[in-house]
NUNUNU-527040 format. One record per atom (N, C-alpha, C): residue number from 1; atom name; x, y, z. Coordinates in steps of 0.2 Angstrom, whole numbers. Layout:
N
   num   atome       x       y       z
   NUM      CA       X       Y       Z
...
END
This chain:
290
   num   atome       x       y       z
     1       N       5      -6       0
     1      CA       1       0       1
     1       C       4      10      -1
     2       N       3      11      -5
     2      CA       4      18      -5
     2       C       1      22      -1
     3       N       4      26       5
     3      CA       1      31      11
     3       C       4      36       9
     4       N      -1      43      10
     4      CA       3      47      13
     4       C      -1      51      18
     5       N       2      57      21
     5      CA      -1      58      27
     5       C       0      65      26
     6       N       1      69      22
     6      CA       4      75      23
     6       C       2      80      17
     7       N      -6      79      19
     7      CA     -11      86      16
     7       C      -8      92      14
     8       N      -8      94      10
     8      CA      -4     102       7
     8       C      -9     108      12
     9       N      -5     115      10
     9      CA     -13     117      11
     9       C     -15     121       6
    10       N     -12     119      -2
    10      CA     -15     119      -8
    10       C     -12     115     -12
    11       N     -19     113     -18
    11      CA     -21     107     -20
    11       C     -15     110     -24
    12       N      -7     108     -26
    12      CA      -4     111     -32
    12       C       2     105     -32
    13       N       4     103     -38
    13      CA      11      96     -38
    13       C      17     101     -36
    14       N      17     109     -38
    14      CA      23     112     -33
    14       C      24     114     -26
    15       N      17     112     -23
    15      CA      16     112     -16
    15       C      18     108     -11
    16       N      18     102     -15
    16      CA      19      92     -10
    16       C      25      93     -10
    17       N      27      89      -6
    17      CA      32      86      -2
    17       C      37      82      -4
    18       N      41      82      -8
    18      CA      46      75     -10
    18       C      44      70      -9
    19       N      42      68     -17
    19      CA      40      58     -15
    19       C      45      52     -16
    20       N      45      50      -9
    20      CA      49      46      -5
    20       C      47      39     -12
    21       N      46      40     -15
    21      CA      42      32     -19
    21       C      38      36     -24
    22       N      39      32     -31
    22      CA      37      31     -37
    22       C      36      26     -39
    23       N      27      25     -44
    23      CA      26      18     -47
    23       C      32      13     -48
    24       N      31       8     -46
    24      CA      39       3     -47
    24       C      41       3     -54
    25       N      35       1     -58
    25      CA      35       1     -67
    25       C      38       7     -72
    26       N      38      13     -66
    26      CA      41      18     -69
    26       C      50      19     -65
    27       N      52      15     -61
    27      CA      55      18     -58
    27       C      64      12     -63
    28       N      67      17     -63
    28      CA      74      15     -67
    28       C      77       6     -68
    29       N      73       3     -62
    29      CA      77      -5     -61
    29       C      70      -8     -62
    30       N      65      -6     -67
    30      CA      59      -8     -68
    30       C      59     -17     -72
    31       N      64     -16     -73
    31      CA      64     -22     -79
    31       C      67     -25     -74
    32       N      73     -25     -68
    32      CA      77     -32     -68
    32       C      72     -33     -62
    33       N      65     -28     -59
    33      CA      60     -31     -54
    33       C      57     -35     -60
    34       N      54     -37     -65
    34      CA      51     -40     -68
    34       C      54     -46     -70
    35       N      61     -48     -69
    35      CA      65     -50     -70
    35       C      65     -55     -65
    36       N      66     -53     -58
    36      CA      67     -55     -53
    36       C      59     -58     -50
    37       N      55     -55     -52
    37      CA      45     -56     -51
    37       C      47     -65     -54
    38       N      47     -64     -63
    38      CA      45     -70     -64
    38       C      51     -75     -62
    39       N      56     -73     -60
    39      CA      61     -80     -59
    39       C      58     -83     -51
    40       N      54     -79     -47
    40      CA      51     -80     -42
    40       C      45     -84     -41
    41       N      41     -82     -49
    41      CA      35     -86     -49
    41       C      29     -84     -48
    42       N      31     -76     -48
    42      CA      27     -72     -44
    42       C      24     -67     -51
    43       N      25     -69     -57
    43      CA      22     -66     -64
    43       C      25     -73     -68
    44       N      18     -73     -75
    44      CA      21     -76     -78
    44       C      22     -73     -83
    45       N      22     -79     -91
    45      CA      26     -76     -95
    45       C      27     -67    -100
    46       N      17     -69     -98
    46      CA      12     -65    -102
    46       C      12     -59     -98
    47       N      11     -59     -89
    47      CA      14     -55     -86
    47       C      19     -48     -86
    48       N      24     -55     -88
    48      CA      31     -50     -88
    48       C      29     -46     -93
    49       N      29     -50    -100
    49      CA      28     -48    -105
    49       C      24     -40    -106
    50       N      19     -41    -104
    50      CA      14     -38    -102
    50       C      17     -29    -100
    51       N      21     -29     -95
    51      CA      23     -27     -90
    51       C      29     -26     -93
    52       N      33     -25     -96
    52      CA      38     -22    -102
    52       C      36     -20    -105
    53       N      29     -21    -108
    53      CA      29     -14    -110
    53       C      29      -9    -110
    54       N      21      -8    -103
    54      CA      20      -4    -102
    54       C      27       0     -96
    55       N      30      -2     -96
    55      CA      35       2     -93
    55       C      39       5     -99
    56       N      39       1    -106
    56      CA      45       5    -112
    56       C      37      12    -116
    57       N      31       7    -117
    57      CA      25      13    -118
    57       C      20      17    -116
    58       N      19      11    -110
    58      CA      15      16    -106
    58       C       6      15    -107
    59       N       6      10    -111
    59      CA      -2       9    -112
    59       C      -2       1    -112
    60       N      -9      -2    -114
    60      CA      -7     -11    -115
    60       C     -14     -11    -119
    61       N     -15     -17    -122
    61      CA     -21     -17    -123
    61       C     -24     -22    -123
    62       N     -30     -26    -118
    62      CA     -32     -30    -117
    62       C     -39     -32    -122
    63       N     -38     -37    -125
    63      CA     -45     -41    -131
    63       C     -48     -42    -129
    64       N     -56     -44    -130
    64      CA     -61     -47    -128
    64       C     -62     -47    -120
    65       N     -61     -43    -117
    65      CA     -59     -43    -109
    65       C     -69     -44    -107
    66       N     -72     -41    -112
    66      CA     -79     -42    -106
    66       C     -85     -42    -115
    67       N     -89     -46    -112
    67      CA     -94     -48    -120
    67       C     -99     -43    -124
    68       N    -105     -44    -127
    68      CA    -106     -39    -129
    68       C    -113     -34    -127
    69       N    -112     -42    -124
    69      CA    -122     -42    -119
    69       C    -121     -33    -115
    70       N    -115     -36    -109
    70      CA    -112     -30    -107
    70       C    -114     -22    -112
    71       N    -108     -22    -117
    71      CA    -107     -16    -122
    71       C    -117     -14    -125
    72       N    -119     -16    -125
    72      CA    -124     -17    -125
    72       C    -130     -13    -120
    73       N    -128     -18    -115
    73      CA    -132     -12    -109
    73       C    -129      -7    -109
    74       N    -123      -7    -108
    74      CA    -119      -1    -105
    74       C    -124       6    -115
    75       N    -122       6    -120
    75      CA    -125       9    -122
    75       C    -133       9    -122
    76       N    -134       7    -121
    76      CA    -145       9    -120
    76       C    -144      12    -114
    77       N    -140       9    -110
    77      CA    -141      18    -104
    77       C    -139      24    -106
    78       N    -135      25    -111
    78      CA    -132      29    -113
    78       C    -136      34    -118
    79       N    -140      28    -123
    79      CA    -147      30    -124
    79       C    -150      33    -123
    80       N    -154      31    -117
    80      CA    -158      34    -112
    80       C    -155      39    -110
    81       N    -151      40    -106
    81      CA    -149      49    -106
    81       C    -150      52    -108
    82       N    -146      51    -115
    82      CA    -145      58    -123
    82       C    -154      59    -124
    83       N    -157      55    -121
    83      CA    -166      52    -127
    83       C    -168      60    -120
    84       N    -166      58    -111
    84      CA    -172      61    -110
    84       C    -167      69    -108
    85       N    -160      69    -108
    85      CA    -159      77    -109
    85       C    -157      80    -116
    86       N    -159      77    -123
    86      CA    -156      80    -130
    86       C    -159      86    -130
    87       N    -164      89    -126
    87      CA    -166      97    -127
    87       C    -159     101    -121
    88       N    -155      99    -120
    88      CA    -150     104    -113
    88       C    -145     105    -121
    89       N    -142     112    -120
    89      CA    -136     114    -122
    89       C    -131     110    -122
    90       N    -129     109    -129
    90      CA    -120     106    -128
    90       C    -117     102    -120
    91       N    -115     110    -123
    91      CA    -109     109    -115
    91       C    -114     109    -108
    92       N    -121     105    -106
    92      CA    -123     103    -100
    92       C    -126      96    -103
    93       N    -127      93    -109
    93      CA    -130      85    -109
    93       C    -122      82    -111
    94       N    -116      86    -111
    94      CA    -109      81    -109
    94       C    -108      78    -101
    95       N    -113      83     -99
    95      CA    -108      85     -92
    95       C    -115      77     -90
    96       N    -119      76     -91
    96      CA    -125      70     -89
    96       C    -121      64     -91
    97       N    -114      64     -96
    97      CA    -113      58     -94
    97       C    -109      57     -90
    98       N    -105      60     -88
    98      CA     -98      61     -82
    98       C    -101      58     -80
    99       N    -101      53     -76
    99      CA    -102      49     -68
    99       C    -110      45     -69
   100       N    -112      44     -75
   100      CA    -119      38     -77
   100       C    -118      36     -73
   101       N    -113      33     -68
   101      CA    -114      26     -64
   101       C    -116      27     -60
   102       N    -121      33     -58
   102      CA    -124      33     -56
   102       C    -130      29     -55
   103       N    -135      33     -63
   103      CA    -139      31     -65
   103       C    -139      22     -70
   104       N    -132      24     -71
   104      CA    -131      13     -74
   104       C    -128      10     -69
   105       N    -132       2     -69
   105      CA    -131      -5     -68
   105       C    -125      -6     -73
   106       N    -125      -7     -76
   106      CA    -121      -8     -83
   106       C    -114      -5     -81
   107       N    -117       3     -82
   107      CA    -107       8     -80
   107       C    -104       4     -76
   108       N    -108       3     -68
   108      CA    -105       2     -62
   108       C    -101      -7     -64
   109       N    -107     -11     -69
   109      CA    -103     -19     -67
   109       C     -95     -18     -71
   110       N     -95     -12     -77
   110      CA     -86     -12     -81
   110       C     -82      -9     -73
   111       N     -86      -4     -73
   111      CA     -82      -1     -66
   111       C     -77      -7     -63
   112       N     -79     -11     -61
   112      CA     -76     -17     -57
   112       C     -75     -24     -60
   113       N     -76     -24     -68
   113      CA     -74     -30     -70
   113       C     -68     -32     -69
   114       N     -70     -39     -67
   114      CA     -69     -43     -63
   114       C     -61     -47     -66
   115       N     -60     -47     -74
   115      CA     -56     -49     -78
   115       C     -50     -43     -79
   116       N     -52     -35     -76
   116      CA     -49     -31     -76
   116       C     -43     -28     -71
   117       N     -47     -29     -65
   117      CA     -44     -26     -59
   117       C     -37     -27     -56
   118       N     -38     -35     -56
   118      CA     -31     -37     -54
   118       C     -25     -35     -58
   119       N     -28     -34     -67
   119      CA     -24     -31     -70
   119       C     -18     -24     -70
   120       N     -25     -21     -66
   120      CA     -23     -14     -64
   120       C     -20     -15     -57
   121       N     -23     -17     -53
   121      CA     -19     -18     -47
   121       C     -11     -19     -47
   122       N      -9     -26     -52
   122      CA      -2     -27     -56
   122       C       1     -21     -58
   123       N      -1     -15     -62
   123      CA       1     -11     -63
   123       C       3      -5     -58
   124       N      -1      -4     -56
   124      CA      -2       0     -48
   124       C       4       0     -43
   125       N       4      -7     -42
   125      CA       7     -10     -35
   125       C       4      -9     -31
   126       N      -1      -8     -30
   126      CA     -11      -6     -26
   126       C     -16      -7     -28
   127       N     -21      -8     -23
   127      CA     -27     -10     -28
   127       C     -31      -3     -32
   128       N     -32      -3     -37
   128      CA     -34       1     -40
   128       C     -40       2     -37
   129       N     -42       7     -37
   129      CA     -50      13     -37
   129       C     -52      18     -41
   130       N     -58      16     -41
   130      CA     -62      20     -45
   130       C     -65      26     -44
   131       N     -63      30     -48
   131      CA     -62      38     -47
   131       C     -69      39     -50
   132       N     -70      43     -57
   132      CA     -73      43     -62
   132       C     -75      38     -69
   133       N     -84      41     -72
   133      CA     -84      36     -77
   133       C     -83      43     -83
   134       N     -82      41     -89
   134      CA     -87      46     -95
   134       C     -89      40    -101
   135       N     -94      41    -100
   135      CA     -98      38    -110
   135       C     -96      40    -113
   136       N     -96      40    -119
   136      CA     -95      44    -123
   136       C     -98      39    -130
   137       N    -103      42    -132
   137      CA    -109      39    -136
   137       C    -103      40    -143
   138       N    -100      47    -145
   138      CA     -95      50    -151
   138       C     -89      50    -148
   139       N     -85      53    -153
   139      CA     -77      56    -151
   139       C     -77      63    -149
   140       N     -74      63    -144
   140      CA     -73      69    -145
   140       C     -70      72    -145
   141       N     -67      70    -148
   141      CA     -63      77    -154
   141       C     -57      81    -150
   142       N     -55      77    -146
   142      CA     -49      82    -141
   142       C     -44      81    -142
   143       N     -42      86    -142
   143      CA     -34      90    -142
   143       C     -29      86    -138
   144       N     -25      83    -142
   144      CA     -20      79    -138
   144       C     -19      82    -134
   145       N     -18      79    -125
   145      CA     -16      81    -117
   145       C     -12      73    -112
   146       N     -14      75    -108
   146      CA     -11      70    -100
   146       C     -17      72     -97
   147       N     -19      66     -92
   147      CA     -22      66     -89
   147       C     -19      71     -83
   148       N     -14      69     -81
   148      CA     -12      69     -76
   148       C     -11      78     -73
   149       N     -14      81     -77
   149      CA     -14      88     -73
   149       C     -25      89     -71
   150       N     -27      86     -73
   150      CA     -35      83     -72
   150       C     -35      80     -64
   151       N     -29      72     -65
   151      CA     -33      69     -62
   151       C     -24      68     -60
   152       N     -27      69     -52
   152      CA     -18      70     -50
   152       C     -18      66     -43
   153       N     -10      64     -42
   153      CA      -8      61     -36
   153       C      -2      62     -32
   154       N       1      61     -24
   154      CA       4      61     -21
   154       C       8      55     -20
   155       N      11      53     -22
   155      CA      18      56     -25
   155       C      16      52     -32
   156       N      16      57     -39
   156      CA      17      55     -46
   156       C      16      50     -49
   157       N       9      48     -51
   157      CA       8      42     -59
   157       C       6      37     -55
   158       N       2      39     -50
   158      CA      -2      32     -47
   158       C     -10      32     -50
   159       N     -10      36     -55
   159      CA     -16      33     -57
   159       C     -16      30     -66
   160       N     -22      26     -67
   160      CA     -23      25     -73
   160       C     -30      26     -74
   161       N     -29      26     -82
   161      CA     -33      24     -87
   161       C     -37      19     -92
   162       N     -45      16     -88
   162      CA     -45      12     -94
   162       C     -51      16     -99
   163       N     -49      14    -106
   163      CA     -55      14    -111
   163       C     -60       8    -116
   164       N     -66       7    -114
   164      CA     -68       5    -116
   164       C     -71       5    -123
   165       N     -67       0    -130
   165      CA     -72       0    -133
   165       C     -82      -3    -134
   166       N     -83       2    -133
   166      CA     -92      -2    -134
   166       C     -94      -6    -141
   167       N     -91      -5    -145
   167      CA     -92      -6    -154
   167       C     -85      -5    -156
   168       N     -85     -11    -163
   168      CA     -80      -9    -167
   168       C     -79      -1    -170
   169       N     -73      -1    -166
   169      CA     -69       4    -169
   169       C     -69       7    -176
   170       N     -70      13    -181
   170      CA     -70      12    -184
   170       C     -66      19    -187
   171       N     -62      17    -192
   171      CA     -56      26    -194
   171       C     -60      30    -195
   172       N     -64      34    -199
   172      CA     -68      38    -200
   172       C     -73      42    -194
   173       N     -71      38    -188
   173      CA     -76      39    -182
   173       C     -73      43    -176
   174       N     -67      44    -177
   174      CA     -62      49    -171
   174       C     -60      45    -169
   175       N     -55      39    -171
   175      CA     -52      35    -166
   175       C     -50      38    -162
   176       N     -46      36    -153
   176      CA     -43      39    -150
   176       C     -34      40    -153
   177       N     -32      42    -149
   177      CA     -24      43    -154
   177       C     -22      43    -148
   178       N     -15      40    -148
   178      CA     -11      38    -143
   178       C      -5      42    -144
   179       N       0      42    -139
   179      CA       9      44    -141
   179       C      13      39    -136
   180       N      15      33    -140
   180      CA      21      28    -136
   180       C      28      30    -130
   181       N      28      29    -128
   181      CA      33      33    -122
   181       C      31      38    -121
   182       N      27      43    -125
   182      CA      28      48    -121
   182       C      25      50    -114
   183       N      23      45    -108
   183      CA      22      45    -101
   183       C      28      43     -97
   184       N      37      48    -102
   184      CA      41      46    -101
   184       C      45      53    -101
   185       N      39      58    -104
   185      CA      41      64    -101
   185       C      39      68     -97
   186       N      43      75     -94
   186      CA      43      80     -88
   186       C      34      81     -90
   187       N      31      80     -83
   187      CA      23      83     -82
   187       C      26      90     -84
   188       N      18      92     -88
   188      CA      14      95     -87
   188       C       9     101     -87
   189       N      11     104     -80
   189      CA       2     103     -73
   189       C       2     113     -75
   190       N       1     114     -69
   190      CA      -5     121     -68
   190       C       2     125     -69
   191       N       5     124     -67
   191      CA      14     130     -66
   191       C      18     127     -72
   192       N      19     126     -75
   192      CA      23     127     -83
   192       C      17     130     -87
   193       N      11     132     -85
   193      CA       6     135     -92
   193       C       4     141     -88
   194       N      10     143     -82
   194      CA       6     145     -76
   194       C      -2     147     -76
   195       N      -3     145     -73
   195      CA     -10     145     -70
   195       C      -9     147     -61
   196       N     -11     154     -62
   196      CA      -7     157     -54
   196       C     -10     154     -47
   197       N      -7     150     -43
   197      CA     -11     148     -35
   197       C     -18     152     -36
   198       N     -21     148     -30
   198      CA     -26     149     -29
   198       C     -33     152     -35
   199       N     -32     153     -42
   199      CA     -36     154     -45
   199       C     -42     151     -45
   200       N     -49     154     -45
   200      CA     -53     151     -46
   200       C     -54     147     -51
   201       N     -61     141     -54
   201      CA     -60     136     -56
   201       C     -61     140     -65
   202       N     -64     146     -65
   202      CA     -64     149     -72
   202       C     -61     150     -73
   203       N     -55     152     -68
   203      CA     -51     156     -73
   203       C     -45     152     -74
   204       N     -45     144     -70
   204      CA     -38     142     -71
   204       C     -44     135     -79
   205       N     -50     135     -78
   205      CA     -54     134     -86
   205       C     -52     138     -93
   206       N     -50     143     -91
   206      CA     -49     151     -96
   206       C     -43     149     -97
   207       N     -37     148     -94
   207      CA     -30     147     -93
   207       C     -30     140     -97
   208       N     -30     136     -95
   208      CA     -30     129     -98
   208       C     -32     127    -106
   209       N     -39     130    -107
   209      CA     -42     129    -114
   209       C     -35     134    -119
   210       N     -33     143    -116
   210      CA     -27     145    -119
   210       C     -23     143    -120
   211       N     -20     140    -115
   211      CA     -14     139    -116
   211       C      -9     130    -115
   212       N     -15     126    -111
   212      CA     -11     120    -112
   212       C     -12     114    -117
   213       N     -16     115    -122
   213      CA     -15     111    -129
   213       C      -8     114    -133
   214       N      -7     122    -132
   214      CA      -3     123    -135
   214       C       6     120    -133
   215       N       5     119    -128
   215      CA      10     121    -123
   215       C      10     109    -125
   216       N       3     105    -126
   216      CA       8     100    -126
   216       C      10     100    -132
   217       N       9     103    -139
   217      CA       5     102    -145
   217       C      14     102    -146
   218       N      18     108    -143
   218      CA      25     111    -144
   218       C      30     104    -141
   219       N      25     102    -136
   219      CA      28      95    -133
   219       C      32      89    -140
   220       N      24      88    -142
   220      CA      24      85    -148
   220       C      29      85    -155
   221       N      29      90    -155
   221      CA      33      92    -163
   221       C      41      93    -158
   222       N      42      95    -151
   222      CA      49      96    -150
   222       C      53      88    -149
   223       N      50      83    -149
   223      CA      51      78    -147
   223       C      48      72    -154
   224       N      48      72    -161
   224      CA      44      70    -166
   224       C      42      63    -163
   225       N      34      67    -159
   225      CA      33      59    -157
   225       C      24      59    -164
   226       N      23      52    -164
   226      CA      20      50    -167
   226       C      18      48    -165
   227       N       6      45    -166
   227      CA       3      43    -162
   227       C       2      41    -167
   228       N      -2      33    -164
   228      CA      -6      27    -164
   228       C     -12      30    -165
   229       N     -15      25    -167
   229      CA     -24      24    -166
   229       C     -27      17    -166
   230       N     -30      18    -159
   230      CA     -34      14    -156
   230       C     -40      12    -158
   231       N     -40       7    -165
   231      CA     -47       5    -168
   231       C     -47      -2    -163
   232       N     -47      -2    -158
   232      CA     -52      -8    -156
   232       C     -59     -12    -157
   233       N     -60     -18    -156
   233      CA     -69     -20    -157
   233       C     -71     -23    -149
   234       N     -77     -20    -149
   234      CA     -81     -21    -146
   234       C     -79     -26    -141
   235       N     -77     -23    -134
   235      CA     -75     -29    -128
   235       C     -68     -27    -125
   236       N     -64     -25    -132
   236      CA     -56     -24    -132
   236       C     -56     -16    -123
   237       N     -50     -18    -123
   237      CA     -48     -13    -116
   237       C     -42     -10    -119
   238       N     -40      -4    -118
   238      CA     -33       1    -119
   238       C     -35       3    -114
   239       N     -30       3    -109
   239      CA     -24       5    -100
   239       C     -20      11    -104
   240       N     -21      16     -99
   240      CA     -15      21    -100
   240       C     -10      22     -95
   241       N      -6      24     -94
   241      CA      -2      31     -87
   241       C      -5      37     -88
   242       N      -3      36     -81
   242      CA      -6      46     -80
   242       C      -5      50     -85
   243       N       3      51     -88
   243      CA       4      55     -91
   243       C       5      54    -100
   244       N       3      49    -102
   244      CA       3      47    -109
   244       C       0      51    -114
   245       N       4      55    -118
   245      CA      -1      62    -122
   245       C      -7      55    -125
   246       N     -13      57    -125
   246      CA     -17      56    -129
   246       C     -22      60    -133
   247       N     -28      58    -135
   247      CA     -32      64    -140
   247       C     -37      60    -144
   248       N     -36      63    -148
   248      CA     -44      60    -153
   248       C     -40      61    -161
   249       N     -42      59    -164
   249      CA     -44      62    -172
   249       C     -50      65    -171
   250       N     -50      68    -178
   250      CA     -56      72    -178
   250       C     -62      65    -184
   251       N     -68      67    -183
   251      CA     -73      64    -188
   251       C     -75      62    -194
   252       N     -75      58    -198
   252      CA     -71      62    -204
   252       C     -80      59    -210
   253       N     -87      57    -204
   253      CA     -91      54    -207
   253       C     -95      56    -203
   254       N    -101      61    -206
   254      CA    -105      64    -201
   254       C    -109      61    -197
   255       N    -113      54    -198
   255      CA    -118      52    -193
   255       C    -112      45    -191
   256       N    -106      47    -189
   256      CA    -100      39    -188
   256       C    -103      40    -179
   257       N    -104      36    -174
   257      CA    -104      33    -165
   257       C     -97      33    -166
   258       N     -94      32    -158
   258      CA     -88      29    -158
   258       C     -91      31    -149
   259       N     -91      22    -146
   259      CA     -98      24    -141
   259       C     -92      19    -139
   260       N     -90      21    -130
   260      CA     -85      19    -129
   260       C     -87      21    -122
   261       N     -83      20    -117
   261      CA     -84      22    -108
   261       C     -74      23    -108
   262       N     -75      28    -104
   262      CA     -68      29     -99
   262       C     -67      29     -94
   263       N     -64      26     -92
   263      CA     -63      26     -82
   263       C     -56      30     -79
   264       N     -56      32     -75
   264      CA     -50      34     -69
   264       C     -51      31     -66
   265       N     -43      27     -62
   265      CA     -42      24     -58
   265       C     -35      26     -54
   266       N     -37      28     -43
   266      CA     -34      30     -41
   266       C     -29      24     -38
   267       N     -22      22     -37
   267      CA     -22      21     -33
   267       C     -22      19     -26
   268       N     -26      12     -22
   268      CA     -30      14     -14
   268       C     -22      17     -11
   269       N     -22      22      -7
   269      CA     -18      22      -2
   269       C     -15      31      -4
   270       N     -14      33     -10
   270      CA     -11      40     -11
   270       C     -17      44     -11
   271       N     -12      52     -11
   271      CA     -16      58     -10
   271       C     -20      59     -18
   272       N     -27      60     -17
   272      CA     -27      62     -23
   272       C     -33      71     -24
   273       N     -30      70     -30
   273      CA     -31      76     -29
   273       C     -31      79     -38
   274       N     -33      88     -39
   274      CA     -32      89     -49
   274       C     -26      96     -45
   275       N     -24      96     -52
   275      CA     -17     100     -52
   275       C     -23     105     -53
   276       N     -23     105     -59
   276      CA     -28     111     -63
   276       C     -32     116     -58
   277       N     -39     110     -56
   277      CA     -45     112     -53
   277       C     -42     115     -43
   278       N     -33     111     -40
   278      CA     -34     114     -36
   278       C     -38     111     -29
   279       N     -40     107     -31
   279      CA     -45     100     -23
   279       C     -45      97     -24
   280       N     -47      92     -17
   280      CA     -45      86     -18
   280       C     -50      83     -21
   281       N     -47      74     -23
   281      CA     -51      71     -25
   281       C     -58      67     -21
   282       N     -60      65     -23
   282      CA     -65      57     -16
   282       C     -63      54     -20
   283       N     -63      46     -14
   283      CA     -67      39     -19
   283       C     -74      39     -16
   284       N     -77      37     -24
   284      CA     -84      35     -22
   284       C     -84      30     -21
   285       N     -80      25     -17
   285      CA     -82      18     -15
   285       C     -85      13     -21
   286       N     -83      14     -27
   286      CA     -88      12     -30
   286       C     -85       3     -30
   287       N     -79       1     -28
   287      CA     -74      -4     -26
   287       C     -75      -8     -20
   288       N     -77     -12     -20
   288      CA     -77     -14     -14
   288       C     -77     -20     -12
   289       N     -73     -21      -7
   289      CA     -68     -28      -4
   289       C     -72     -30       0
   290       N     -68     -36       3
   290      CA     -68     -39       9
   290       C     -76     -45       6
END
């Protein structure tokens, strides 16, 4: 278990005390540790290969992790939300798809998917605790970014995201794109884009929109990063490191859907907060143990 009992005066990365530890797969000796656990029988060959890829690339794809019936139940719940709120302005409608687990039993089932949780526990080195869900019937078409500025931990790096493909993803539907290996680059947070300490959420949001995506675009260009598109099949789950750069391609077919579910998981016992919004996050208790 990774514990910290040093809450800051303000929830900003630069105000945190020095981190004494880091995620085991982010450490310089990660590959040696994987080999050690493999030789001791604590890992099998498949697990070791996945962990080496995570250390190198910052993402994994687990194929066929859930069945079509669960995907269709989640999609049906999303269609019901859309139908009930389709008259709302688009910004308000989008918020209806955040944390839809409150209304969707199928989404709650996916959040604690039995084949997935042990994989996340192993990546984090601690129990993965679901924090937030986002159901997306269509591509977000969002510019390249890292989750780290939004979903932050102390010590850093103890968050992973899981992207559930709820239908077969096509190239014209605005598929998710990601940049393998970018998780090893320096974090870009509120300090790096000059968001003042104590900024209101309105001001922080405005400055984020004005500055953050341009800064990330500079990072991509400076390092010559090349994106990879995720064209998953229904039932596949893509998992990525908190600092992996990712976004979405533009939709090129007007009627194209890209039904998906995103879940963010923190490691149990770490301090969880948002560097952008400068406030603490809470564990909603979606994962029940014992």
